[in-house]
Residue frames relative to the residue before (quaternion, step in Angstrom):
aa qw qx qy qz dx dy dz
M 1.0000 0.0000 0.0000 0.0000 0.00 0.00 0.00
K 0.6727 0.4896 -0.2947 0.4701 3.58 0.88 -0.98
K 0.6362 0.5319 -0.3234 0.4558 3.56 1.03 -0.80
S 0.6473 0.5184 -0.3137 0.4624 3.58 1.02 -0.81
I 0.6458 0.5127 -0.3179 0.4681 3.59 0.98 -0.85
F 0.6487 0.5142 -0.3131 0.4655 3.59 0.97 -0.89
T 0.6479 0.5225 -0.3160 0.4554 3.58 0.98 -0.85
I 0.6544 0.5090 -0.3102 0.4652 3.58 0.97 -0.88
L 0.6563 0.5091 -0.3087 0.4634 3.59 0.96 -0.88
F 0.6494 0.5190 -0.3135 0.4589 3.59 0.97 -0.88
I 0.6659 0.4914 -0.3036 0.4722 3.59 0.91 -0.89
S 0.6466 0.5290 -0.3208 0.4463 3.59 1.00 -0.84
V 0.6658 0.4910 -0.3031 0.4730 3.59 0.92 -0.93
F 0.6578 0.5056 -0.3177 0.4590 3.60 0.91 -0.88
Y 0.6460 0.5217 -0.3214 0.4552 3.57 1.01 -0.80
L 0.6609 0.5057 -0.3103 0.4596 3.59 0.93 -0.88
I 0.6462 0.5044 -0.3205 0.4747 3.58 1.03 -0.79
S 0.6858 0.5169 -0.2951 0.4188 3.56 0.91 -0.92
I 0.7300 0.4084 -0.2522 0.4865 3.62 1.02 -0.68
A 0.4964 0.6613 -0.4345 0.3570 3.59 1.26 -0.14
Q 0.3245 -0.7061 0.5960 0.2022 3.51 -1.17 0.67
H 0.1912 -0.7885 0.5790 0.0807 3.56 -0.62 1.18
Q 0.0337 -0.8225 0.5642 -0.0634 3.53 -0.80 1.05
I 0.0662 -0.7768 0.6252 0.0366 3.58 -0.89 0.94
G 0.0790 0.8197 -0.5605 0.0876 3.56 -1.02 0.69
G 0.2618 -0.7456 0.5888 0.1698 3.48 -1.38 -0.06
N 0.1417 -0.7832 0.6018 0.0662 3.56 -1.18 0.64
I 0.1333 -0.7060 0.6788 0.1520 3.49 -1.30 0.47
S 0.0881 -0.8272 0.5546 -0.0201 3.56 -0.90 0.93
Y 0.1494 -0.7385 0.6494 0.1031 3.49 -1.31 0.55
G 0.0275 0.8400 -0.5388 0.0577 3.55 -0.86 0.87
I 0.4275 -0.6504 0.5673 0.2690 3.48 -1.44 -0.08
P 0.2363 -0.8193 0.5076 0.1231 3.63 -0.47 1.15
Y 0.0522 -0.7822 0.6208 -0.0110 3.55 -0.28 1.30
Y 0.1782 -0.7977 0.5701 0.0830 3.57 -1.20 0.51
K 0.3354 -0.6648 0.6283 0.2252 3.48 -1.33 0.56
I 0.1539 -0.7962 0.5819 0.0610 3.58 -0.76 1.07
V 0.1407 -0.7564 0.6356 0.0647 3.55 -0.76 1.11
N 0.0019 0.8288 -0.5543 0.0761 3.57 -0.20 1.33
T 0.1188 -0.8285 0.5461 0.0340 3.57 -0.36 1.24
N 0.5931 0.5466 -0.3661 0.4641 3.58 1.29 0.01
S 0.3283 -0.7901 0.4853 0.1799 3.58 -0.34 1.22
N 0.6530 0.5128 -0.3151 0.4597 3.60 1.23 -0.36
A 0.6615 0.5285 -0.2911 0.4454 3.59 1.27 -0.25
T 0.1219 -0.7424 0.6541 0.0785 3.52 -1.24 0.71
I 0.0723 -0.8146 0.5755 -0.0091 3.59 -0.68 1.11
N 0.0103 0.7739 -0.6324 0.0327 3.56 -0.92 0.98
Y 0.0659 -0.8043 0.5890 0.0426 3.55 -1.14 0.55
T 0.2492 -0.7260 0.6203 0.1613 3.52 -1.34 0.43
P 0.3191 -0.7471 0.5416 0.2160 3.64 -0.55 1.06
E 0.2012 -0.7964 0.5602 0.1072 3.56 -1.00 0.77
Q 0.8122 -0.2183 0.1848 0.5085 3.62 0.03 -1.19
L 0.0184 -0.7467 0.6635 0.0432 3.49 -1.33 0.49
Y 0.0079 -0.7716 0.6358 -0.0194 3.55 -0.90 1.03
D 0.0511 -0.7974 0.6013 -0.0067 3.55 -1.08 0.78
I 0.0826 -0.7620 0.6414 0.0344 3.58 -0.97 0.96
E 0.0376 -0.8478 0.5251 -0.0639 3.55 -0.52 1.23
L 0.1565 -0.7091 0.6771 0.1189 3.52 -1.29 0.68
N 0.0107 -0.8314 0.5549 -0.0270 3.60 -0.80 0.93
Y 0.1805 -0.7386 0.6402 0.1100 3.49 -1.37 0.42
K 0.0248 -0.7959 0.6048 -0.0112 3.55 -0.96 0.92
K 0.1563 -0.7496 0.6370 0.0892 3.52 -1.16 0.76
R 0.0397 -0.8305 0.5543 -0.0385 3.54 -0.55 1.19
W 0.1701 -0.7586 0.6254 0.0673 3.49 -0.92 1.09
P 0.6092 -0.4803 0.4311 0.4608 3.60 -1.22 0.09
G 0.6533 0.4770 -0.3644 0.4615 3.56 -0.85 0.93
V 0.6953 -0.5186 0.3361 0.3669 3.51 -1.36 0.08
L 0.7551 0.4141 -0.2192 0.4586 3.60 0.79 -1.00
N 0.0424 0.7919 -0.6043 0.0767 3.57 -0.79 1.07
F 0.3901 -0.7229 0.5365 0.1934 3.56 -1.32 -0.03
G 0.0457 0.8061 -0.5892 0.0313 3.57 -1.10 0.67
S 0.0517 -0.7669 0.6372 0.0561 3.53 -1.34 0.27
S 0.0219 -0.8125 0.5824 -0.0098 3.59 -1.16 0.49
I 0.1414 -0.7272 0.6583 0.1337 3.51 -1.41 0.27
S 0.0054 0.8235 -0.5651 0.0501 3.57 -0.88 0.89
Y 0.3119 -0.6900 0.6186 0.2098 3.49 -1.37 0.39
Q 0.0430 -0.8321 0.5517 -0.0377 3.58 -0.60 1.14
F 0.1421 -0.7747 0.6141 0.0510 3.54 -1.00 0.98
Q 0.0289 -0.7877 0.6153 -0.0067 3.58 -0.95 0.94
S 0.0138 -0.7747 0.6309 0.0393 3.55 -1.16 0.61
S 0.0653 0.7953 -0.5962 0.0879 3.57 -1.08 0.76
H 0.3268 -0.7256 0.5800 0.1744 3.53 -1.31 0.46
F 0.0820 -0.8080 0.5835 0.0006 3.59 -0.72 1.13
E 0.0648 -0.7599 0.6449 0.0489 3.54 -1.20 0.70
K 0.0476 -0.8027 0.5945 -0.0081 3.56 -0.92 0.94
E 0.1083 -0.7692 0.6279 0.0482 3.56 -1.04 0.89
V 0.0374 -0.7701 0.6367 0.0116 3.56 -1.00 0.87
I 0.0752 -0.8084 0.5837 -0.0075 3.57 -0.61 1.18
T 0.0230 0.7704 -0.6352 0.0495 3.54 -0.83 1.09
P 0.6947 -0.4705 0.3144 0.4440 3.64 -1.17 0.22
N 0.7884 0.3404 -0.1659 0.4849 3.61 1.05 -0.70
S 0.8169 0.1661 -0.0747 0.5473 3.61 1.14 -0.23
Y 0.1979 -0.7200 0.6495 0.1440 3.49 -1.44 0.32
V 0.0966 -0.8007 0.5912 0.0106 3.56 -0.75 1.11
F 0.0207 -0.7733 0.6337 -0.0044 3.55 -0.89 0.99
Q 0.0495 -0.8080 0.5865 -0.0254 3.55 -0.75 1.12
E 0.0510 -0.7766 0.6278 0.0084 3.55 -0.94 0.94
R 0.0421 0.8101 -0.5787 0.0838 3.55 -0.77 1.11
N 0.1735 -0.7248 0.6560 0.1196 3.52 -1.16 0.77
Y 0.1625 -0.8042 0.5690 0.0550 3.55 -0.70 1.15
Q 0.0582 -0.7319 0.6759 0.0647 3.51 -1.25 0.69
L 0.0575 -0.8242 0.5611 -0.0500 3.54 -0.58 1.23
N 0.0906 -0.7915 0.6043 0.0125 3.57 -0.91 0.97
Y 0.0570 -0.8276 0.5571 -0.0380 3.56 -0.60 1.21
I 0.2227 -0.6672 0.6796 0.2082 3.49 -1.43 0.35
N 0.1193 -0.8087 0.5754 0.0276 3.59 -0.69 1.13
I 0.0898 -0.7683 0.6324 0.0409 3.56 -1.06 0.83
K 0.0433 -0.8118 0.5818 -0.0246 3.57 -0.77 1.08
V 0.0266 -0.7314 0.6806 0.0335 3.52 -1.29 0.66
F 0.1167 0.8427 -0.5036 0.1506 3.57 -0.59 1.07
P 0.4135 -0.6195 0.5873 0.3167 3.53 -1.29 0.41
E 0.1523 -0.7776 0.6057 0.0721 3.55 -1.16 0.64
F 0.2092 -0.7736 0.5904 0.0958 3.55 -0.81 1.06
V 0.0848 -0.8395 0.5356 -0.0361 3.55 -0.45 1.28
Y 0.0596 -0.7856 0.6159 -0.0050 3.55 -0.98 0.97
G 0.6894 0.4711 -0.3540 0.4213 3.56 -1.05 0.80
E 0.4279 -0.7015 0.5156 0.2428 3.54 -1.24 0.50
N 0.7941 0.2229 -0.1134 0.5540 3.59 0.59 -1.13
I 0.7442 0.1870 -0.0985 0.6337 3.56 0.66 -1.14
K 0.1504 -0.8272 0.5402 0.0359 3.58 -0.65 1.14
I 0.2230 -0.7307 0.6333 0.1238 3.52 -1.10 0.87
S 0.0692 -0.8232 0.5634 0.0078 3.60 -0.79 0.96
L 0.1520 -0.7442 0.6445 0.0876 3.52 -1.26 0.65
Q 0.1054 -0.8074 0.5803 0.0173 3.56 -0.92 0.95
L 0.0749 0.7696 -0.6309 0.0642 3.52 -1.13 0.73
G 0.3548 0.7612 -0.4864 0.2411 3.55 -0.65 0.98
P 0.6073 -0.5536 0.4284 0.3758 3.55 -1.36 -0.05
S 0.0833 -0.7754 0.6246 0.0419 3.53 -1.29 0.37
M 0.1665 -0.7372 0.6417 0.1303 3.53 -1.27 0.52
S 0.0486 -0.7911 0.6087 0.0366 3.57 -1.06 0.72
F 0.2020 -0.7731 0.5959 0.0803 3.53 -1.16 0.74
L 0.3426 -0.7265 0.5621 0.1972 3.56 -0.79 1.05
V 0.1124 -0.8483 0.5166 0.0286 3.57 -0.11 1.31
Y 0.7904 -0.0149 0.0002 0.6124 3.59 1.19 -0.42
S 0.0620 0.7905 -0.6068 0.0543 3.58 -1.04 0.77
D 0.1017 -0.7923 0.6009 0.0299 3.54 -1.24 0.53
I 0.1667 -0.7593 0.6234 0.0840 3.56 -1.15 0.78
N 0.0138 0.7552 -0.6554 -0.0011 3.52 -1.09 0.80
G 0.4258 0.7077 -0.4725 0.3075 3.61 -0.50 1.10
Y 0.3045 -0.7314 0.5745 0.2057 3.53 -1.28 -0.38
T 0.2194 -0.7371 0.6202 0.1546 3.54 -1.38 0.27
D 0.1546 -0.7669 0.6189 0.0704 3.57 -0.88 1.04
V 0.0701 -0.7715 0.6318 0.0262 3.57 -0.91 0.98
S 0.0813 -0.8079 0.5838 0.0018 3.58 -0.57 1.20
N 0.3440 -0.7294 0.5593 0.1918 3.54 -0.88 0.98
S 0.3917 -0.7578 0.4763 0.2133 3.59 -0.62 1.13
I 0.6512 0.5322 -0.3206 0.4358 3.58 1.17 -0.47
N 0.8252 0.1910 -0.0891 0.5240 3.60 0.72 -1.02
G 0.4915 -0.7066 0.4025 0.3117 3.61 1.27 0.00
V 0.4374 0.6952 -0.4651 0.3303 3.61 1.23 0.17
K 0.1231 -0.7918 0.5962 0.0496 3.56 -0.93 0.98
I 0.1197 -0.7799 0.6133 0.0365 3.55 -0.96 0.97
R 0.1517 -0.7892 0.5913 0.0673 3.56 -0.80 1.05
T 0.1042 -0.7741 0.6237 0.0314 3.54 -1.01 0.96
E 0.3314 -0.7295 0.5646 0.1981 3.58 -0.74 1.05
E 0.1810 -0.8050 0.5610 0.0668 3.55 -0.99 0.88
S 0.1375 0.7472 -0.6430 0.0970 3.51 -1.14 0.83
G 0.4508 0.6766 -0.5008 0.2971 3.56 -1.29 0.19
T 0.6931 -0.4518 0.3489 0.4402 3.54 -1.25 -0.39
A 0.4465 -0.6961 0.5069 0.2434 3.56 -1.32 0.41
S 0.3507 0.7860 -0.4620 0.2138 3.59 1.23 0.26
D 0.5854 0.5596 -0.3866 0.4412 3.62 1.21 -0.26
D 0.7415 0.3898 -0.2126 0.5030 3.60 1.16 -0.55
F 0.7697 0.2323 -0.1224 0.5819 3.60 1.15 -0.64
D 0.4935 -0.6812 0.4603 0.2837 3.57 -0.88 0.98
I 0.4866 -0.6579 0.4924 0.2965 3.56 -1.11 0.70
V 0.7607 0.2136 -0.1198 0.6012 3.60 1.02 -0.83
N 0.0458 -0.8189 0.5712 -0.0323 3.57 -0.76 1.08
F 0.2009 -0.7438 0.6266 0.1174 3.53 -1.17 0.73
L 0.0420 -0.8275 0.5580 -0.0458 3.55 -0.69 1.12
L 0.2272 -0.6751 0.6701 0.2084 3.46 -1.47 0.22
F 0.0327 -0.8067 0.5895 0.0235 3.56 -1.04 0.65
A 0.1098 -0.7563 0.6414 0.0669 3.52 -1.27 0.54
G 0.0507 0.8184 -0.5685 0.0670 3.56 -0.98 0.79
A 0.1579 -0.7467 0.6364 0.1119 3.50 -1.37 0.28
G 0.0350 0.8196 -0.5691 0.0564 3.55 -1.02 0.76
I 0.2633 -0.7331 0.6028 0.1728 3.50 -1.39 0.11
D 0.1869 -0.7653 0.6090 0.0926 3.58 -1.03 0.89
I 0.0671 -0.7912 0.6079 0.0013 3.58 -0.81 1.05
P 0.3248 -0.7738 0.5050 0.2015 3.63 -0.49 1.12
I 0.3021 -0.7263 0.5929 0.1725 3.54 -1.15 0.79
N 0.7502 -0.1082 0.0626 0.6493 3.55 1.15 -0.77
D 0.7897 -0.3256 0.2091 0.4761 3.61 -1.21 -0.32
N 0.7953 0.3282 -0.1495 0.4872 3.60 1.08 -0.61
I 0.7638 0.3522 -0.1767 0.5112 3.59 1.09 -0.61
L 0.0359 0.7827 -0.6209 0.0231 3.55 -1.03 0.80
I 0.3021 -0.7098 0.5995 0.2133 3.53 -1.25 0.46
N 0.0948 -0.8076 0.5811 0.0333 3.56 -1.12 0.59
G 0.0776 -0.7641 0.6386 0.0480 3.49 -1.29 0.48
G 0.1241 0.8153 -0.5580 0.0924 3.54 -1.16 0.41
I 0.3400 -0.6938 0.5960 0.2186 3.48 -1.42 -0.10
Q 0.0420 -0.8076 0.5881 -0.0143 3.56 -1.02 0.78
Y 0.1673 -0.7599 0.6222 0.0859 3.55 -1.15 0.76
Q 0.0914 -0.8016 0.5897 0.0361 3.58 -0.76 1.04
Y 0.1481 -0.8059 0.5730 -0.0171 3.52 -0.92 1.08
N 0.2504 -0.7837 0.5568 0.1148 3.55 -0.46 1.23
I 0.2312 -0.8094 0.5284 0.1106 3.60 -0.64 1.12
N 0.3794 0.7352 -0.4877 0.2789 3.63 1.21 0.13
S 0.6024 0.5828 -0.3587 0.4108 3.58 1.12 -0.64
W 0.5423 0.6154 -0.4053 0.4035 3.62 1.18 -0.41
F 0.7736 0.3319 -0.1543 0.5174 3.57 1.12 -0.71
A 0.4038 0.7486 -0.4555 0.2627 3.60 1.27 0.11
V 0.0620 -0.7910 0.6084 0.0170 3.54 -0.99 0.90
E 0.6154 0.5605 -0.3462 0.4327 3.59 1.23 -0.35
E 0.5955 -0.5848 0.4261 0.3491 3.55 -1.23 0.53
N 0.8670 0.0689 -0.0668 0.4890 3.55 -1.12 0.85
T 0.2181 0.7670 -0.5613 0.2216 3.58 0.59 1.21
Y 0.1724 -0.7856 0.5900 0.0709 3.57 -0.91 0.98
S 0.0406 0.7962 -0.6029 0.0325 3.59 -0.98 0.84
D 0.6177 -0.6506 0.3522 0.2666 3.47 -1.14 0.94
R 0.0581 0.7332 -0.6769 0.0286 3.55 -1.19 0.81
S 0.1570 0.8628 -0.4578 0.1463 3.58 0.47 1.20
L 0.2614 -0.7325 0.6141 0.1342 3.51 -1.21 0.78
I 0.0729 -0.8332 0.5466 -0.0418 3.58 -0.66 1.18
F 0.1927 -0.7594 0.6148 0.0910 3.56 -1.02 0.92
R 0.1486 -0.8508 0.5040 -0.0064 3.57 -0.65 1.18
L 0.0120 -0.7568 0.6535 0.0034 3.54 -1.25 0.66
G 0.1477 0.8267 -0.5262 0.1338 3.57 -0.78 0.97
I 0.3161 -0.7012 0.6043 0.2079 3.50 -1.43 -0.12
A 0.0881 -0.7993 0.5940 0.0232 3.58 -1.09 0.70
Y 0.2317 -0.7568 0.6000 0.1165 3.52 -1.27 0.57
K 0.3243 -0.7457 0.5534 0.1804 3.57 -0.87 0.98
L 0.3174 -0.7408 0.5653 0.1756 3.56 -0.80 1.05
K 0.5877 -0.5815 0.4195 0.3747 3.56 -1.18 0.48
Q 0.4611 -0.6645 0.5160 0.2821 3.55 -1.11 0.77
I 0.6124 -0.5612 0.4123 0.3742 3.55 -1.23 0.50
L 0.7766 0.1931 -0.1056 0.5903 3.57 1.03 -0.85
């Protein structure tokens, strides 16, 4: 009996693998880097201006007949933004201006819900991890003494790891469309929203986490099926 069950399971798994459509592709994306600011300093006011977000992605998808499918990807993402912070105390006024450049490696694993026969509409929802592999700060801090009016300016440079986490856990949701060019090649476009959940656990002062909207354009190639 156990041998029969094992045989049935083995045949079922082999059959599902054999009828799956394997697809590899790449995307280039442009986005808007929004941020969640966790500010625990009641004397501080923080504002930012989003600038640019670029993303280059390689992905793999496995598609079976039916709605539910599977995908994974790795991407290199660049973000830039401008932050201004004011801190007012009885004895001083602090103004800080910083330009951030952030470079991430993102890894995603996700289910994909696919609708359509020829032109396919897809919905994605899943977890993601990102790693801050390089960052840069360009800016300054002015400290003005409220009593004697003396102002001291300090130029700032270095990494942004004190303000942005090196390891990030995200959730993302996206929608896209696949348009076939021939039997093996298709182009795709879509939109994606990524949500950094590190802020849920933030305890440090002035923690920033990603809330970015990304527009995507790419191409994919269908690999030959086993059967």
